C-alpha positions in Angstrom: -29.5 76.8 -40.6 -31.4 80.0 -40.7 -28.4 82.1 -42.9 -27.2 85.2 -41.2 -28.4 88.9 -42.7 -26.6 91.8 -42.8 -28.8 93.6 -40.3 -28.2 90.6 -37.8 -24.3 91.4 -38.5 -24.4 95.0 -38.1 -26.6 94.5 -35.0 -23.9 92.0 -33.5 -21.2 94.3 -34.3 -23.1 97.4 -32.9 -24.0 95.7 -29.7 -20.0 94.6 -28.8 -17.9 96.6 -30.7 -17.1 100.5 -30.0 -15.7 101.7 -33.2 -13.4 104.8 -34.0 -13.4 107.0 -36.8 -9.7 106.6 -39.0 -10.4 111.1 -38.8 -11.8 111.2 -35.1 -11.4 115.2 -35.9 -13.4 115.1 -39.6 -16.3 112.6 -38.0 -16.7 115.6 -35.5 -16.7 117.9 -37.7 -19.5 115.8 -39.8 -21.8 115.9 -36.7 -21.8 119.5 -36.2 -19.0 119.9 -33.7 -16.3 121.6 -34.2 -13.2 121.1 -32.7 -11.0 124.2 -30.8 -7.8 122.6 -29.4 -5.9 119.2 -30.1 -4.3 118.3 -27.0 -1.2 115.8 -28.1 -0.2 113.3 -25.6 2.6 110.1 -26.5 -0.1 107.5 -26.7 -3.7 109.4 -28.4 -4.8 113.1 -29.2 -7.6 114.4 -27.3 -10.1 116.5 -29.2 -11.5 119.4 -27.1 -14.9 121.4 -28.2 -18.1 122.7 -26.9 -20.3 120.3 -25.5 -23.1 119.7 -28.1 -25.2 118.1 -25.1 -24.8 121.6 -22.7 -28.0 123.2 -23.6 -30.7 120.1 -23.4 -28.9 118.9 -20.3 -28.3 122.4 -18.6 -30.5 124.8 -20.3 -27.1 126.8 -20.9 -24.7 126.9 -23.8 -21.2 125.8 -22.9 -18.9 129.0 -23.1 -15.7 127.4 -23.0 -14.2 124.2 -24.4 -15.7 121.7 -21.7 -16.1 118.7 -24.1 -13.1 116.0 -24.9 -12.8 113.2 -27.5 -9.9 110.6 -27.1 -8.6 110.2 -30.7 -7.6 106.5 -29.5 -10.6 105.1 -27.9 -13.3 107.6 -29.1 -14.7 107.8 -25.7 -16.3 111.6 -24.9 -16.2 113.5 -21.4 -18.0 116.8 -21.0 -16.2 118.0 -17.5 -18.9 119.9 -16.5 -22.1 118.3 -17.4 -21.1 114.7 -17.4 -21.9 113.9 -20.9 -19.8 111.2 -21.9 -20.0 107.5 -23.9 -18.1 105.8 -26.5 -18.2 107.4 -30.1 -21.0 105.5 -31.3 -23.1 106.9 -28.7 -22.3 110.4 -29.8 -23.6 109.4 -33.7 -26.7 108.2 -32.0 -27.3 111.0 -30.5 -26.2 113.8 -32.6 -28.0 112.6 -35.9 -31.0 110.7 -34.0 -29.8 107.3 -35.6 -30.5 103.8 -33.8 -27.7 101.6 -32.8 -26.9 99.8 -36.2 -27.4 103.3 -37.9 -24.8 104.5 -35.7 -22.5 102.1 -36.7 -23.1 102.2 -40.1 -22.3 105.4 -40.1 -18.7 105.6 -38.4 -17.8 102.5 -40.8 -18.5 104.6 -44.1 -16.5 107.6 -42.3 -13.5 104.9 -42.0 -12.8 102.7 -38.7 -9.8 103.4 -37.8 -10.0 100.7 -35.2 -12.7 98.9 -33.1 -12.2 98.2 -29.3 -14.1 95.4 -27.6 -16.1 95.9 -25.1 -15.0 92.7 -23.4 -11.2 93.4 -24.0 -8.4 93.1 -22.0 -7.7 95.7 -19.6 -4.4 97.6 -20.2 -1.2 95.5 -19.4 2.2 97.3 -19.7 4.8 97.7 -17.4 3.7 101.3 -16.4 0.6 100.8 -15.8 0.7 96.8 -14.3 -0.8 97.0 -10.7 -1.5 94.1 -8.3 -2.4 93.8 -5.0 0.4 95.0 -3.5 -0.3 98.7 -4.8 -2.9 99.0 -2.1 -0.6 98.5 0.7 -0.6 102.3 0.5 -4.0 102.5 1.5 -5.9 101.8 5.0 -9.7 101.3 6.1 -11.5 104.3 5.8 -11.9 106.2 9.7 -14.7 105.8 11.1 -16.1 109.7 11.1 -15.1 109.8 7.8 -17.9 106.5 7.3 -20.2 108.4 9.5 -20.3 111.6 7.5 -21.1 109.7 4.7 -23.8 107.1 5.8 -21.6 104.1 4.8 -20.1 101.3 7.9 -17.0 100.2 8.1 -18.5 96.8 7.9 -19.5 97.8 4.2 -16.4 99.3 3.2 -14.5 95.7 4.0 -17.2 94.0 2.4 -16.9 95.9 -0.8 -12.8 96.5 -0.7 -13.3 100.3 0.3 -10.5 102.3 1.2 -8.5 105.5 2.4 -5.7 107.4 1.1 -4.8 108.9 4.3 -2.4 111.1 2.4 -4.9 112.8 0.4 -7.9 111.9 2.2 -9.5 110.9 -0.5 -11.8 108.0 -1.3 -10.7 104.7 -3.1 -12.4 102.1 -4.6 -10.9 99.1 -6.4 -11.3 98.7 -10.2 -11.6 94.9 -10.7 -12.2 92.0 -13.5 -15.9 90.9 -13.1 -14.9 87.1 -14.0 -11.0 86.4 -11.7 -11.1 89.5 -9.3 -8.3 90.3 -10.4 -7.2 94.2 -9.6 -7.1 96.4 -12.6 -6.6 99.7 -10.7 -9.2 101.7 -8.7 -10.5 105.3 -8.6 -9.7 108.2 -6.0 -12.5 110.2 -4.7 -12.5 113.6 -2.4 -13.6 116.8 -2.4 -12.9 118.2 -6.5 -11.1 115.5 -6.7 -11.8 112.6 -9.0 -8.8 110.3 -11.1 -9.3 106.9 -12.7 -5.6 104.7 -12.0 -4.2 103.7 -14.1 -4.9 106.3 -16.9 -7.1 104.4 -19.4 -7.8 101.5 -16.9 -11.2 100.2 -18.2 -13.7 100.5 -16.2 -16.3 100.4 -18.2 -15.7 96.8 -18.5 -16.9 96.0 -14.8 -19.0 97.0 -12.6 -18.0 97.9 -8.7 -20.0 96.0 -5.8 -20.5 92.2 -4.9 -19.8 90.4 -8.6 -20.5 87.1 -7.1 -23.9 88.0 -6.3 -27.2 87.3 -8.5 -30.6 87.1 -7.4 -34.1 88.6 -8.4 -33.6 92.7 -8.4 -30.1 94.2 -9.0 -29.6 98.3 -8.2 -27.8 100.2 -10.5 -25.9 103.6 -8.7 -23.4 106.4 -10.1 -20.9 106.2 -7.1 -19.2 103.6 -5.7 -19.6 104.9 -2.4 -23.6 105.0 -2.6 -23.1 101.4 -3.4 -21.4 100.9 -0.2 -23.9 102.9 1.4 -27.1 100.5 -0.6 -25.5 97.7 1.4 -25.1 99.5 4.8 -28.8 99.7 4.9 -29.8 96.1 3.9 -30.0 96.8 0.3 -28.9 93.5 -1.6 -27.5 93.9 -5.2 -26.1 97.2 -5.4 -23.5 97.7 -8.3 -21.9 101.1 -9.1 -20.7 101.9 -13.1 -18.1 103.8 -11.3 -19.9 107.8 -13.0 -23.1 108.3 -15.0 -21.9 106.7 -18.1 -22.9 102.8 -18.3 -21.2 100.6 -21.1 -22.9 98.1 -23.1 -20.4 95.4 -20.8 -21.6 96.8 -17.6 -25.5 95.9 -19.0 -24.3 92.7 -20.2 -22.8 91.6 -16.4 -26.0 93.3 -15.0 -28.6 91.6 -16.8 -26.5 88.0 -16.4 -27.0 88.4 -13.0 -30.7 90.1 -11.9 -33.8 89.2 -13.3 -34.9 93.0 -12.5 -33.0 96.3 -12.5 -33.7 99.6 -10.7 -31.9 102.4 -12.0 -30.7 104.8 -9.5 -28.7 107.3 -11.3 -28.3 110.9 -9.7 -31.0 113.4 -9.1 -29.9 116.0 -12.0 -30.3 116.7 -15.2 -27.6 114.6 -16.7 -28.2 111.6 -14.4 -31.7 111.3 -15.2 -31.0 111.9 -18.7 -28.5 108.8 -18.5 -31.4 106.6 -16.9 -33.5 107.4 -19.8 -31.2 106.3 -22.6 -30.7 103.3 -20.3 -34.4 102.0 -20.1 -34.8 103.0 -24.0 -32.0 100.7 -24.9 -32.4 98.0 -22.5 -36.0 97.7 -21.9 -36.8 96.5 -25.3 -34.1 93.5 -24.6 -36.5 92.1 -21.7 -35.0 93.3 -18.9 -37.6 94.8 -16.8 -36.7 98.2 -14.9 -37.7 100.9 -12.6 -36.6 104.2 -11.5 -35.7 104.8 -8.0 -38.3 107.0 -5.8 -36.7 110.4 -5.5 -40.3 112.1 -5.8 -40.2 112.6 -1.9 -36.9 114.0 -1.5 -34.7 117.1 -3.3 -31.7 114.7 -2.6 -28.9 114.4 -5.7 -28.3 110.6 -4.6 -28.7 107.8 -2.5 -26.0 109.2 -0.3 -27.3 112.9 0.1 -30.7 110.8 2.1 -31.1 109.7 5.5 -31.8 106.1 6.1 -35.1 106.2 6.1 -35.7 108.1 2.6 -33.1 106.1 1.3 -35.3 102.5 2.2 -38.0 104.5 0.6 -36.5 105.7 -2.6 -35.4 101.9 -3.2 -38.8 100.4 -1.8 -41.7 102.6 -3.7 -39.1 102.3 -7.3 -41.5 103.1 -9.5 -42.1 102.0 -13.4 -41.7 105.1 -15.6 -45.7 105.3 -16.7 -46.4 105.1 -12.8 -44.2 107.7 -12.5 -45.8 110.2 -15.2 -48.8 110.3 -13.5 
């Protein structure tokens, strides 16, 4: 039996864990990110700073502290440009390190804890939800479906609901193995909320998790997933946002032989798409990019039926796209 090398051990840890520095504020300073404010919460501290990726993603400096890092989970998010992920990716991007080097850097700064990507979702008396929790919501009204290019049948197939009080969409977040309800994502015009707070949406996908086949389509928005389903596109999934976790990619890799990346057609979405390709194509997962060349639409939901189907059917390999 071949002995396990230190590099193999680091690689395994890097692939499956989300290490959080013991001193998050100190680690941020070491990355050249100045903490401007600290917001204390009962279970963690939020560190606010100017987004380190803002200039690269938008062409403009972040002039206000739009960037937040959670001291307990290490997850970061810019509420302006959408740059988001676990702390290890902040180290990768900031220092130009690969995954193993980033994990070693965090270890040298003292690991506070290592959160397993495939660990359980939050479960406490205050945050526990059940199927009965969805009783307040109703099927989306026909007019709302028509405006977004989805059908009531597609919404039913994927469990998409509607909050009649706020007129927001409701997207259930479920255990990918058992289907147990963990919570939901609520979205409306200029409104976004995950419930309960801290629900581990990065451990699952939105879509038909019983599906497996040749080619899957990964999108940012759950509603775009229902839109793809309504158009007859099989194997459509959403990552509940621009950030795609290691756990989500492993779920996809187990279900398909090829993957079409359909992140939003904006600076943040295209940067996320290229990052996914660079990390996962060497892992043996063939990928193509959704074809936006014929449209100025931001995502699949902004396209007419013909353009949306064309974007899917003409998905391109990256090397073809650069010609």
